[in-house]
C-alpha positions, 0 to 999 in steps of 0.5 A: 818473946821471939827466938832471935836465931829463929827469926834470923833463919826465917829471914835468911830464906824469905826476906821479911819473914823474921820480922813477921815472926817477931810481930812486925807485920807491916815491917815484914811486908815492906821488907818482903816487897823491898826485896823484889825492888832490890832484885829488880835493880840487881837485874838492871844494874848487875854489878852494883845491883848485886852488891845492893841486894847482898847488903839488903839481904844481910841487913834483913837478917840482922834486923830480924835478929835484933827485932826478936831481942 
């Protein structure tokens, strides 16, 4: 059983690492790749893109936390 707080901390610094830590390797890889896509959108459409990036980052942390439970 993975530590939920540790999974959230991992995903705070590197998106997808918390999911990877919990054993969801494919999900962690997809979240990691998705962070680059969202980052690219944030560069192209600054205001909306940054909001989307922030929401994606928060979702990533919450998902890692809940995946560890």
